N, C-alpha and C positions, 0 to 999 in steps of 0.2 A: 660487637665489642662492648665490654663493660669495664668500668674503672672506679676505683675509690678516689676520693679527693686527696690532694697532696697534704700530708701531715708531717709533723716533726716526730721522729721516732729515734731515740737514743742519739740525739744531736744531729740527725740527718733529715733532709727533706725527702720524703718517701711517697711512692704511689705504686699500686699494683694494677696492671692492665690485663684483662682476659679477652682472648680472641676466639674465633670460631675453631681454629685449629693451629697446628704448629707452623704451617706455611705463613699464615697471617701474622703470627707472633714474630717469626723470623724476619719477615719483610718490614715490620714495624721497627725491630731492632736495627736493621740496616739503615733505615731513614734516620733514626735517632743517632746512630753512629756518625753519619755525615754531619748532622747538626752539631753534635758535641765536638767533633774535630774542627769544624769551622769556628766554633767559639773557644777553642783550645781548653775544653773542659771535658773531663772523662769520668762518667758516672760509674758507681759500683752498681752492678745489676746481675740479675739471674733470670734464667728462663727454664721453665719446666712445661713441656708440651705446649699448651695454649696460653700460658701465664708468663708475664714479664714483670719483674719487680725492679724498680729503679730507686736508688738511694743517692742523693746528691749532698755533697759538702765540699768546701774549698780547702784543699790540702795546704795551699800557700797561706791560708789564714788560720792555720792551726786546727783545721778540721771543723771550723765554724760554718754555719749556714750563712751565706752572704748574698748580695744582689746578683752575683754571678750565677748562683744556683737558681734563684728565682727567675732569672732571664732564660736559662736553659729549660726550666720547667714550663714556662710560658710558651716557648718555642715548641716543646714536645706536645703541649696541649693543642696548639694550632694544627699539628699533624692529624689530629683526630677529627677535626671539622673540615679539613681541606680535601 
């Protein structure tokens, strides 16, 4: 798996993850989905084959990047080392 660092793009906290294949990418998305639901935060994301792109912002804060986004990003990062 490879990944870029989290960056701000068009007002969203973004990162792209690349995996060995679609199955690994989909499994990652499933784990992220459980994290997001637990934090009541739902990312904008896309998946093409082995690539997952995640964009975070807080809709309740007018679309700004908030601590809520950074908290979910940190939890997602922990999935990669665990």
